[in-house]
Backbone as JSON, one array per atom type, in Angstrom:
{
  "sequence": "MAIQLHQRRSVHRVNEDVAPPTGGYKPEREYVLEGEWMRGDPSSLGLICFGMTTAMLMFIETTWTGDGDTTLKPTVIFYAIAFGGIGQLIAGILDLIKGNTFGGTVFSSYGCFWIGWGLLEFSIANYPTRFVGATKTGLTLYFGLWALLTLIFFIAALRRTASIQTVLFTLTITFILLAGGVYDDSCKEAAGYMGAFCAGSALYAAFIILVKLELGYSLPGIKPNLIVKHPLDNVSESSEGDSPRKGGEAGVPGYGEP",
  "N": [[0.85, -1.2, 0.0], [0.53, 2.22, -0.8], [1.34, 5.65, -0.07], [0.35, 8.84, -1.05], [2.31, 11.71, -1.57], [2.52, 15.25, -1.42], [4.62, 17.75, -2.56], [5.26, 21.03, -2.71], [4.01, 21.48, -5.83], [4.14, 18.96, -6.82], [3.63, 15.38, -6.96], [4.32, 12.6, -4.96], [5.07, 9.15, -4.46], [5.21, 7.14, -1.66], [6.31, 4.32, 0.07], [4.38, 2.85, 2.65], [5.67, 1.78, 4.87], [8.07, 3.09, 5.11], [7.52, 5.72, 5.22], [7.82, 8.99, 6.61], [6.81, 10.03, 9.97], [3.58, 11.58, 10.48], [2.63, 13.47, 12.26], [2.75, 16.49, 14.3], [5.06, 19.27, 14.75], [7.57, 19.56, 12.46], [10.45, 20.77, 11.27], [11.72, 19.79, 8.98], [9.79, 18.79, 7.37], [8.27, 19.37, 4.48], [6.02, 18.83, 3.0], [2.74, 17.45, 2.39], [0.56, 14.77, 3.34], [-1.6, 13.25, 0.98], [-5.02, 13.91, 1.29], [-4.78, 14.52, 3.93], [-5.95, 16.29, 6.73], [-5.16, 19.4, 7.19], [-4.08, 21.49, 9.85], [-3.67, 24.42, 11.96], [-0.55, 24.89, 13.71], [-0.35, 23.98, 17.03], [1.8, 24.09, 18.72], [3.36, 26.39, 19.35], [1.51, 27.89, 20.83], [1.13, 26.22, 23.1], [3.76, 26.24, 24.18], [4.1, 28.96, 24.75], [2.07, 29.38, 26.67], [3.06, 27.71, 28.7], [5.65, 28.84, 29.16], [5.15, 31.56, 29.88], [3.56, 31.3, 32.2], [5.24, 29.83, 33.9], [7.34, 31.68, 34.15], [6.02, 33.71, 35.57], [5.53, 32.43, 38.05], [8.16, 31.98, 38.9], [9.09, 34.46, 39.56], [8.27, 34.72, 42.13], [9.49, 32.52, 43.42], [12.21, 33.1, 43.17], [12.39, 35.25, 44.8], [12.32, 37.77, 43.66], [10.26, 39.53, 43.78], [10.37, 40.47, 46.26], [11.36, 39.53, 49.51], [9.45, 37.17, 51.09], [7.14, 38.27, 50.12], [3.87, 37.8, 49.33], [1.88, 38.81, 47.83], [1.71, 38.62, 45.08], [1.03, 36.04, 44.54], [-1.79, 35.23, 44.43], [-2.46, 36.26, 41.89], [-0.77, 34.74, 40.26], [-1.84, 32.2, 40.72], [-4.46, 32.18, 39.55], [-3.74, 32.89, 37.0], [-2.2, 30.69, 36.34], [-4.12, 28.64, 36.32], [-5.89, 29.47, 34.26], [-4.34, 30.3, 31.93], [-1.8, 28.87, 31.84], [-2.83, 26.36, 32.51], [-5.57, 25.66, 31.35], [-5.16, 26.77, 28.8], [-2.83, 25.41, 27.89], [-3.77, 22.8, 27.97], [-5.71, 22.83, 25.99], [-4.03, 23.26, 23.78], [-2.64, 20.84, 23.87], [-4.69, 18.96, 23.36], [-5.41, 19.71, 20.77], [-3.01, 19.09, 19.49], [-3.0, 16.3, 19.78], [-5.25, 15.64, 18.25], [-4.29, 16.43, 15.8], [-2.41, 14.52, 15.39], [-0.01, 14.41, 16.64], [1.47, 12.71, 18.9], [3.47, 12.94, 20.89], [3.72, 15.79, 21.4], [1.03, 16.33, 22.1], [0.72, 14.74, 24.38], [2.63, 15.84, 26.16], [1.92, 18.63, 26.37], [-0.76, 18.42, 27.27], [-0.35, 17.11, 29.69], [1.21, 18.96, 31.23], [-0.58, 21.04, 31.21], [-2.64, 20.02, 32.81], [-1.11, 19.79, 35.1], [-0.66, 22.49, 35.83], [-3.27, 23.34, 36.34], [-3.9, 21.67, 38.5], [-1.91, 22.52, 40.32], [-2.64, 25.19, 40.71], [-5.2, 24.92, 41.89], [-4.48, 23.55, 44.2], [-2.79, 25.42, 45.54], [-4.61, 27.47, 45.88], [-6.4, 26.25, 47.64], [-4.72, 25.81, 49.85], [-4.19, 28.46, 50.56], [-6.71, 29.35, 51.35], [-7.67, 27.5, 53.16], [-5.79, 27.01, 55.4], [-5.37, 25.61, 57.82], [-6.17, 23.02, 57.36], [-4.27, 21.94, 55.75], [-1.77, 22.01, 56.84], [-0.35, 19.84, 58.08], [0.03, 17.9, 56.04], [1.04, 19.18, 53.84], [3.87, 19.63, 53.21], [4.98, 17.04, 52.81], [3.27, 16.15, 50.78], [3.71, 18.05, 48.71], [6.44, 17.62, 48.19], [6.4, 15.0, 47.18], [4.74, 15.48, 45.01], [6.21, 17.3, 43.34], [8.46, 15.7, 42.97], [7.52, 13.42, 41.57], [6.72, 14.67, 39.22], [9.17, 15.51, 38.31], [10.29, 13.05, 37.61], [8.5, 12.25, 35.55], [8.97, 14.31, 33.71], [11.61, 13.8, 33.07], [11.27, 11.42, 31.68], [9.86, 12.43, 29.47], [11.91, 14.01, 28.42], [13.79, 12.07, 27.6], [12.27, 10.85, 25.61], [12.3, 12.91, 23.85], [14.68, 12.97, 22.47], [15.12, 13.04, 19.77], [14.02, 15.35, 18.98], [13.84, 18.97, 18.56], [16.65, 21.02, 19.52], [15.9, 23.12, 21.14], [13.5, 22.27, 22.39], [14.5, 20.1, 23.78], [16.19, 21.42, 25.56], [14.31, 22.85, 27.12], [12.91, 20.73, 28.41], [14.98, 19.4, 29.77], [16.01, 21.36, 31.55], [13.68, 21.81, 32.95], [13.3, 19.4, 34.26], [15.4, 19.5, 36.15], [14.54, 21.75, 37.53], [12.15, 20.84, 38.76], [13.23, 18.92, 40.48], [14.75, 20.55, 42.19], [12.65, 22.08, 43.22], [11.31, 20.15, 44.68], [13.2, 19.64, 46.69], [13.24, 22.19, 47.69], [11.01, 22.45, 49.23], [11.73, 21.94, 51.8], [14.01, 23.44, 52.12], [15.04, 26.72, 51.87], [17.06, 27.88, 50.31], [17.44, 26.03, 48.27], [14.97, 26.21, 47.12], [15.05, 28.8, 46.11], [17.11, 28.49, 44.24], [15.77, 26.8, 42.5], [14.0, 28.63, 41.5], [15.6, 30.31, 39.88], [16.58, 28.44, 38.0], [14.15, 27.65, 36.94], [13.33, 30.05, 35.81], [15.13, 30.29, 33.72], [14.33, 28.06, 32.28], [11.72, 28.85, 31.58], [12.32, 31.01, 29.9], [13.58, 29.59, 27.87], [11.45, 28.1, 26.86], [9.8, 30.14, 25.84], [11.51, 31.12, 23.88], [11.63, 28.86, 22.23], [9.0, 28.82, 21.28], [9.03, 31.22, 19.9], [10.91, 30.81, 17.79], [9.6, 28.87, 16.33], [7.32, 30.26, 15.43], [8.58, 32.23, 13.87], [9.76, 30.61, 11.91], [7.47, 29.46, 10.69], [5.95, 31.68, 9.88], [7.68, 33.61, 8.73], [9.64, 32.18, 7.48], [12.29, 31.87, 8.2], [15.04, 30.12, 9.58], [16.0, 29.85, 12.76], [18.6, 29.48, 15.3], [18.36, 26.34, 16.94], [16.04, 25.35, 15.83], [16.21, 23.19, 14.15], [16.01, 19.59, 14.08], [17.61, 17.84, 16.71], [19.3, 15.18, 16.5], [19.91, 13.0, 18.63], [19.74, 10.29, 19.17], [19.49, 7.33, 17.12], [17.04, 6.38, 14.66], [15.23, 3.52, 13.56], [14.34, 3.89, 10.92], [16.14, 5.59, 9.78], [18.18, 4.53, 8.24], [17.1, 3.27, 6.03], [17.38, 1.49, 3.12], [17.51, 1.71, -0.49], [15.29, -0.22, -2.51], [15.78, -3.19, -4.51], [14.41, -2.91, -6.9], [14.33, -0.24, -7.21], [12.17, 1.39, -6.79], [11.48, 1.93, -4.26], [11.77, 4.51, -2.11], [14.62, 6.09, -0.6], [15.36, 6.68, 2.81], [12.77, 7.48, 3.42], [11.6, 8.92, 1.32], [11.31, 10.07, -2.14], [13.47, 11.66, -4.55], [13.98, 14.9, -3.52], [12.07, 14.79, -1.56], [12.09, 15.16, 1.83], [13.51, 12.86, 4.12], [12.73, 10.83, 7.03], [13.76, 12.45, 9.86], [15.68, 13.95, 8.55], [17.33, 17.11, 8.18]],
  "CA": [[0.0, 0.0, 0.0], [1.35, 3.42, -0.93], [0.77, 6.92, 0.37], [0.75, 9.92, -1.94], [2.82, 12.91, -0.92], [2.61, 16.46, -2.23], [5.62, 18.74, -2.18], [4.95, 22.13, -3.61], [2.91, 21.06, -6.68], [4.42, 17.63, -7.34], [3.08, 14.27, -6.21], [5.28, 11.53, -4.76], [4.54, 7.94, -3.83], [6.14, 6.62, -0.67], [5.81, 3.12, 0.73], [3.87, 3.18, 3.98], [6.56, 1.35, 5.94], [9.22, 3.97, 5.22], [7.08, 7.11, 5.22], [8.06, 9.66, 7.89], [5.59, 10.25, 10.74], [2.82, 12.72, 9.95], [2.15, 14.39, 13.28], [3.65, 17.38, 15.02], [5.86, 20.24, 14.02], [8.89, 19.07, 12.05], [10.96, 21.74, 10.29], [12.18, 19.15, 7.75], [8.66, 18.28, 6.61], [7.76, 20.42, 3.61], [5.02, 18.22, 2.16], [1.58, 16.96, 3.13], [-0.03, 13.55, 2.82], [-2.85, 13.5, 0.29], [-6.16, 13.61, 2.13], [-4.56, 14.93, 5.32], [-6.65, 17.51, 7.13], [-4.13, 20.26, 7.76], [-4.52, 22.45, 10.85], [-2.6, 25.26, 12.49], [0.33, 24.22, 14.66], [-0.59, 24.48, 18.38], [3.01, 23.99, 19.54], [3.75, 27.71, 19.86], [0.55, 28.25, 21.88], [1.45, 25.46, 24.31], [5.02, 26.71, 24.73], [3.89, 30.29, 25.33], [1.3, 29.19, 27.91], [3.96, 27.17, 29.7], [6.72, 29.77, 29.47], [4.65, 32.75, 30.58], [3.11, 30.93, 33.54], [6.43, 29.48, 34.67], [8.04, 32.92, 34.45], [5.27, 34.39, 36.63], [5.77, 31.75, 39.33], [9.56, 32.08, 39.29], [9.29, 35.77, 40.19], [8.08, 34.5, 43.56], [10.47, 31.56, 43.92], [13.53, 33.76, 43.24], [12.19, 36.4, 45.7], [12.5, 39.04, 42.95], [9.17, 40.42, 44.16], [10.56, 40.84, 47.65], [11.41, 38.38, 50.4], [8.24, 36.96, 51.87], [6.01, 38.95, 49.5], [2.92, 36.84, 48.8], [0.79, 39.53, 47.17], [1.65, 38.23, 43.68], [0.62, 34.64, 44.4], [-3.15, 35.07, 43.89], [-2.42, 36.5, 40.45], [-0.14, 33.58, 39.62], [-2.75, 31.05, 40.84], [-5.5, 32.23, 38.52], [-3.02, 32.9, 35.73], [-1.8, 29.31, 36.09], [-5.3, 27.83, 35.96], [-6.49, 29.89, 32.99], [-3.42, 30.34, 30.78], [-0.91, 27.72, 31.88], [-3.58, 25.12, 32.61], [-6.57, 25.46, 30.29], [-4.54, 27.08, 27.5], [-1.95, 24.32, 27.49], [-4.59, 21.61, 27.76], [-6.29, 23.0, 24.66], [-2.95, 23.01, 22.82], [-2.36, 19.41, 23.87], [-5.78, 18.25, 22.69], [-5.27, 19.99, 19.34], [-1.87, 18.32, 19.0], [-3.43, 14.9, 19.67], [-6.13, 15.56, 17.09], [-3.44, 16.57, 14.62], [-1.63, 13.29, 15.23], [1.28, 14.54, 17.32], [1.31, 12.05, 20.19], [4.42, 13.51, 21.86], [3.31, 17.14, 21.77], [-0.25, 16.27, 22.78], [0.91, 14.17, 25.72], [3.39, 16.79, 26.98], [1.14, 19.84, 26.66], [-1.92, 18.06, 28.1], [0.13, 16.78, 31.03], [1.57, 20.17, 31.96], [-1.8, 21.81, 31.4], [-3.27, 19.48, 34.01], [-0.25, 20.14, 36.23], [-0.89, 23.87, 36.27], [-4.61, 23.4, 36.94], [-3.79, 21.06, 39.82], [-1.1, 23.38, 41.19], [-3.43, 26.36, 41.05], [-6.25, 24.54, 42.84], [-3.83, 23.22, 45.47], [-2.36, 26.65, 46.2], [-5.83, 28.18, 46.29], [-6.92, 25.56, 48.83], [-3.81, 26.09, 50.97], [-4.36, 29.86, 50.96], [-8.02, 29.58, 51.95], [-7.9, 26.55, 54.27], [-4.44, 26.66, 55.85], [-5.34, 24.66, 58.94], [-6.43, 21.67, 56.87], [-3.17, 21.47, 54.91], [-0.49, 22.2, 57.52], [0.36, 18.59, 58.34], [0.33, 17.09, 54.85], [1.49, 19.99, 52.71], [5.27, 19.43, 52.85], [5.15, 15.7, 52.25], [2.53, 16.08, 49.53], [4.39, 18.85, 47.69], [7.68, 16.94, 47.81], [6.02, 13.89, 46.3], [4.16, 16.1, 43.81], [7.3, 17.77, 42.47], [9.34, 14.58, 42.66], [6.92, 12.62, 40.51], [6.76, 15.44, 37.98], [10.56, 15.46, 37.85], [10.44, 11.76, 36.95], [7.76, 12.28, 34.3], [9.65, 15.21, 32.79], [12.79, 13.08, 32.6], [10.77, 10.5, 30.65], [9.59, 13.26, 28.29], [13.2, 14.42, 27.85], [14.34, 10.91, 26.88], [11.46, 10.69, 24.4], [12.55, 14.06, 22.97], [16.08, 12.95, 22.02], [15.15, 13.31, 18.33], [13.32, 16.61, 18.76], [14.73, 20.11, 18.39], [17.48, 21.33, 20.68], [15.16, 24.04, 22.01], [12.59, 21.47, 23.19], [15.34, 19.31, 24.7], [16.64, 22.34, 26.61], [13.17, 23.11, 28.0], [12.6, 19.56, 29.23], [16.11, 19.11, 30.65], [16.04, 22.35, 32.64], [12.47, 21.63, 33.75], [13.56, 18.26, 35.15], [16.22, 20.01, 37.26], [13.69, 22.66, 38.3], [11.26, 20.04, 39.62], [14.05, 18.31, 41.54], [15.06, 21.61, 43.13], [11.41, 22.46, 43.91], [11.05, 19.11, 45.68], [14.09, 19.93, 47.8], [12.93, 23.51, 48.22], [9.93, 22.37, 50.23], [12.36, 21.92, 53.12], [15.18, 24.31, 52.17], [14.76, 27.95, 51.13], [18.11, 28.11, 49.31], [17.12, 25.13, 47.17], [13.79, 26.77, 46.47], [15.49, 29.96, 45.32], [17.84, 27.95, 43.09], [14.74, 26.32, 41.59], [13.44, 29.8, 40.85], [16.5, 30.75, 38.8], [16.57, 27.43, 36.96], [12.84, 27.73, 36.31], [13.29, 31.25, 34.98], [15.84, 29.94, 32.49], [13.45, 27.13, 31.57], [10.64, 29.64, 31.0], [12.88, 31.73, 28.76], [13.83, 28.61, 26.81], [10.15, 27.76, 26.26], [9.37, 31.28, 25.03], [12.36, 31.15, 22.69], [11.2, 27.76, 21.36], [7.78, 29.28, 20.61], [9.41, 32.3, 19.0], [11.56, 30.32, 16.57], [8.58, 28.17, 15.54], [6.52, 31.29, 14.75], [9.42, 32.84, 12.83], [9.89, 29.63, 10.83], [6.2, 29.28, 9.99], [5.41, 32.92, 9.32], [8.67, 34.36, 7.97], [10.45, 31.26, 6.7], [13.68, 31.88, 8.63], [15.41, 29.09, 10.55], [16.88, 30.37, 13.81], [19.27, 28.4, 16.06], [17.51, 25.52, 17.78], [14.83, 24.93, 15.13], [16.42, 21.91, 13.47], [16.04, 18.43, 14.99], [18.89, 17.43, 17.27], [19.11, 13.73, 16.47], [20.86, 12.41, 19.57], [19.67, 8.84, 18.99], [19.1, 6.93, 15.78], [15.76, 5.73, 14.47], [15.39, 2.43, 12.59], [14.06, 4.33, 9.55], [17.19, 6.47, 9.28], [19.08, 3.86, 7.3], [16.35, 2.46, 5.07], [18.07, 1.52, 1.82], [16.66, 1.58, -1.67], [15.0, -1.6, -2.89], [16.47, -3.61, -5.74], [13.68, -2.41, -8.07], [14.57, 1.2, -7.33], [10.95, 2.17, -6.62], [11.27, 2.23, -2.84], [12.65, 5.64, -1.86], [15.54, 6.02, 0.52], [15.12, 7.6, 3.93], [11.39, 7.94, 3.55], [11.06, 9.72, 0.23], [12.03, 10.13, -3.39], [14.31, 12.85, -4.68], [13.3, 16.13, -3.17], [11.19, 14.63, -0.41], [12.94, 14.92, 2.99], [13.24, 11.63, 4.86], [12.52, 10.91, 8.47], [14.9, 12.89, 10.62], [16.6, 14.8, 7.82], [17.1, 18.54, 8.44]],
  "C": [[0.88, 1.24, 0.0], [0.59, 4.64, -0.45], [1.23, 7.99, -0.6], [1.2, 11.12, -1.14], [2.83, 14.05, -1.91], [3.75, 17.32, -1.71], [5.57, 19.84, -3.21], [3.81, 21.69, -4.51], [3.13, 19.66, -7.27], [3.84, 16.57, -6.42], [4.12, 13.16, -6.14], [4.58, 10.34, -4.14], [5.6, 7.36, -2.92], [5.53, 5.38, -0.04], [5.45, 3.43, 2.17], [4.86, 2.83, 5.08], [7.79, 2.23, 6.08], [8.82, 5.44, 5.21], [7.35, 7.73, 6.58], [6.76, 9.89, 8.63], [4.91, 11.54, 10.34], [2.48, 13.76, 10.99], [3.2, 15.34, 13.79], [4.43, 18.31, 14.13], [7.23, 19.68, 13.73], [9.41, 20.01, 10.96], [11.34, 21.1, 8.97], [11.03, 18.71, 6.87], [8.03, 19.38, 5.79], [6.74, 19.85, 2.63], [3.85, 17.82, 3.03], [1.12, 15.65, 2.51], [-1.34, 13.89, 2.14], [-4.01, 13.06, 1.17], [-5.98, 14.02, 3.58], [-5.28, 16.23, 5.6], [-5.67, 18.4, 7.87], [-4.75, 21.26, 8.72], [-3.35, 23.34, 11.24], [-1.8, 24.5, 13.53], [0.12, 24.79, 16.06], [0.65, 24.5, 19.26], [3.41, 25.33, 20.15], [2.81, 28.17, 20.97], [0.89, 27.53, 23.18], [2.72, 25.94, 24.97], [4.89, 28.08, 25.38], [3.11, 30.2, 26.64], [2.2, 28.69, 29.02], [5.0, 28.19, 30.13], [6.27, 30.97, 30.26], [4.24, 32.43, 32.01], [4.29, 30.58, 34.44], [7.2, 30.72, 35.08], [7.35, 33.68, 35.59], [5.55, 33.76, 38.0], [7.2, 31.97, 39.81], [9.91, 33.46, 39.85], [9.13, 35.65, 41.71], [9.18, 33.62, 44.12], [11.87, 32.18, 44.06], [13.53, 34.94, 44.2], [12.47, 37.73, 45.01], [11.4, 40.03, 43.32], [9.29, 40.88, 45.61], [10.48, 39.61, 48.53], [10.14, 38.28, 51.25], [7.01, 37.64, 51.28], [5.08, 37.92, 48.84], [1.78, 37.51, 48.04], [0.64, 39.13, 45.71], [1.05, 36.84, 43.49], [-0.81, 34.47, 43.92], [-3.23, 35.3, 42.39], [-1.86, 35.3, 39.71], [-1.08, 32.38, 39.64], [-3.78, 31.06, 39.72], [-4.9, 32.28, 37.12], [-2.64, 31.47, 35.35], [-2.98, 28.45, 35.66], [-5.8, 28.17, 34.56], [-5.53, 29.73, 31.8], [-2.52, 29.11, 30.75], [-1.65, 26.4, 31.88], [-4.51, 24.88, 31.44], [-5.97, 25.71, 28.91], [-3.66, 25.95, 27.0], [-2.72, 23.04, 27.22], [-5.25, 21.66, 26.39], [-5.24, 22.72, 23.59], [-2.63, 21.52, 22.72], [-3.43, 18.62, 23.14], [-5.7, 18.47, 21.18], [-4.11, 19.21, 18.73], [-2.23, 16.84, 18.84], [-4.35, 14.7, 18.47], [-5.32, 15.61, 15.8], [-2.61, 15.33, 14.37], [-0.27, 13.34, 15.88], [1.15, 13.99, 18.74], [2.21, 12.67, 21.25], [3.96, 14.88, 22.34], [2.0, 17.15, 22.53], [-0.12, 15.76, 24.2], [1.59, 15.17, 26.65], [2.53, 18.0, 27.35], [-0.07, 19.54, 27.55], [-1.49, 17.78, 29.53], [0.46, 18.03, 31.83], [0.38, 21.11, 32.12], [-2.53, 21.35, 32.65], [-2.43, 19.77, 35.26], [-0.55, 21.53, 36.74], [-2.28, 24.04, 36.88], [-4.57, 22.83, 38.35], [-3.01, 21.92, 40.79], [-1.91, 24.59, 41.63], [-4.51, 26.05, 42.07], [-5.66, 24.21, 44.21], [-3.43, 24.47, 46.23], [-3.55, 27.48, 46.65], [-6.41, 27.57, 47.57], [-6.05, 25.83, 50.05], [-4.0, 27.51, 51.49], [-5.66, 30.09, 51.71], [-8.32, 28.66, 53.13], [-6.56, 26.08, 54.84], [-4.4, 25.61, 56.95], [-5.53, 23.23, 58.48], [-5.24, 21.09, 56.11], [-1.81, 21.54, 55.6], [0.29, 20.91, 57.65], [0.84, 17.88, 57.09], [0.96, 17.87, 53.72], [2.92, 19.67, 52.28], [5.51, 18.07, 52.21], [4.48, 15.59, 50.88], [3.22, 16.85, 48.41], [5.7, 18.21, 47.24], [7.4, 15.79, 46.87], [5.5, 14.41, 44.96], [5.26, 16.52, 42.84], [8.25, 16.64, 42.07], [8.81, 13.72, 41.54], [6.93, 13.36, 39.17], [8.18, 15.55, 37.43], [10.81, 14.16, 37.09], [9.73, 11.74, 35.6], [8.44, 13.17, 33.27], [10.93, 14.58, 32.24], [12.4, 12.08, 31.51], [10.48, 11.26, 29.35], [10.9, 13.67, 27.61], [13.84, 13.28, 27.06], [13.59, 10.69, 25.57], [11.73, 11.79, 23.38], [13.96, 14.07, 22.39], [16.22, 13.06, 20.5], [14.38, 14.59, 17.99], [14.34, 17.74, 18.61], [15.51, 20.37, 19.67], [16.76, 22.26, 21.65], [14.2, 23.28, 22.92], [13.37, 20.63, 24.2], [15.83, 20.17, 25.85], [15.53, 22.62, 27.62], [12.94, 21.94, 28.95], [13.73, 19.21, 30.2], [16.15, 20.07, 31.83], [14.79, 22.23, 33.53], [12.62, 20.44, 34.71], [14.35, 18.71, 36.38], [15.39, 20.93, 38.14], [12.77, 21.9, 39.25], [12.03, 19.39, 40.77], [14.37, 19.35, 42.61], [13.82, 22.08, 43.89], [11.05, 21.43, 44.97], [11.92, 19.33, 46.92], [13.78, 21.26, 48.47], [11.77, 23.53, 49.19], [10.5, 22.44, 51.64], [13.53, 22.89, 53.24], [14.95, 25.53, 51.29], [15.8, 28.23, 50.05], [17.87, 27.26, 48.06], [15.91, 25.65, 46.38], [14.15, 27.97, 45.61], [16.26, 29.52, 44.1], [16.86, 27.42, 42.04], [14.12, 27.49, 40.82], [14.3, 30.28, 39.69], [16.53, 29.74, 37.66], [15.24, 27.46, 36.2], [12.7, 28.95, 35.42], [14.0, 31.01, 33.66], [14.99, 29.0, 31.63], [12.31, 27.88, 30.88], [11.13, 30.42, 29.79], [13.14, 30.81, 27.59], [12.53, 28.24, 26.09], [9.65, 28.9, 25.38], [10.22, 31.41, 23.77], [11.95, 30.05, 21.71], [9.93, 28.14, 20.61], [8.1, 30.34, 19.57], [10.01, 31.78, 17.7], [10.59, 29.51, 15.7], [7.73, 29.18, 14.77], [7.31, 31.96, 13.62], [9.56, 31.91, 11.64], [8.61, 29.52, 10.02], [5.74, 30.53, 9.27], [6.39, 33.65, 8.4], [9.6, 33.47, 7.15], [11.91, 31.21, 7.1], [13.92, 30.81, 9.69], [16.42, 29.67, 11.53], [17.54, 29.22, 14.56], [18.29, 27.67, 16.98], [16.27, 24.99, 17.1], [14.99, 23.57, 14.48], [16.47, 20.77, 14.48], [17.46, 18.1, 15.44], [18.84, 15.92, 17.49], [20.16, 13.04, 17.33], [20.88, 10.89, 19.43], [19.19, 8.54, 17.58], [17.73, 6.26, 15.8], [15.94, 4.63, 13.43], [15.16, 2.85, 11.15], [15.15, 5.22, 8.97], [18.0, 5.82, 8.17], [18.34, 2.92, 6.35], [17.0, 2.59, 3.7], [17.08, 1.37, 0.69], [16.45, 0.11, -2.0], [15.69, -1.92, -4.2], [15.76, -3.12, -6.98], [13.85, -0.92, -8.26], [13.32, 2.03, -7.14], [10.63, 2.43, -5.17], [12.24, 3.31, -2.44], [13.48, 5.46, -0.61], [15.21, 7.08, 1.55], [13.74, 8.23, 3.87], [10.88, 8.76, 2.39], [11.89, 9.62, -1.01], [12.86, 11.4, -3.41], [13.48, 14.09, -4.39], [12.35, 16.01, -2.01], [12.05, 14.31, 0.8], [12.54, 13.66, 3.72], [13.08, 11.87, 6.34], [13.8, 11.31, 9.17], [15.89, 13.74, 9.84], [16.32, 16.26, 8.1], [16.53, 19.24, 7.22]]
}
């Protein structure tokens, strides 16, 4: 069974077993599958929701708003639920509909994280007596498990762009520091600085995607950083010469090619 590919105005036939994956934002993919329902790329929306919300929270964790100043926290709580939570969840659902399993899983997960974090902080602020005993243990476990999940996402992203890898790697460290920061203020402040860098990385990742899609320029970090190999990378041509190499015929970029 073959799949028809369009690149610019030409049509290509690619065997289904060597065709590159169809979902998600891939700078090397300059064609569409025939019959594919094309949609806008939600990746930049998800990254902006994550980066902006993380940056807001890190203003508190780094004590840039003043030592012990909690007046900004109510703003961050509702900002996290609406923008970081619901906004990212929408981006994740759109990514899943589009066929991008990785992006959909990541954005939906962190969208739910921000909704849960916002509701937890709101409950602690309004019912402090009910959360005094369990808060520290619960928060340490909360951040620790998210550090583990983010590490899993980072491993899965070893063929993604360097900008996405940077976001996930620094976020893993941030969660580890936040878990330790439940008991140590210096660790919590260090988490704030690492998280601020992570937020900036996410906003940069969104920026370069928008520039690539709208202006056509490739900025540093936009190309896939292929740390590990994929079995389809070395697909050879068939003896008949009608099975394209690396996922496509001449002019059609193969899986993982820049």
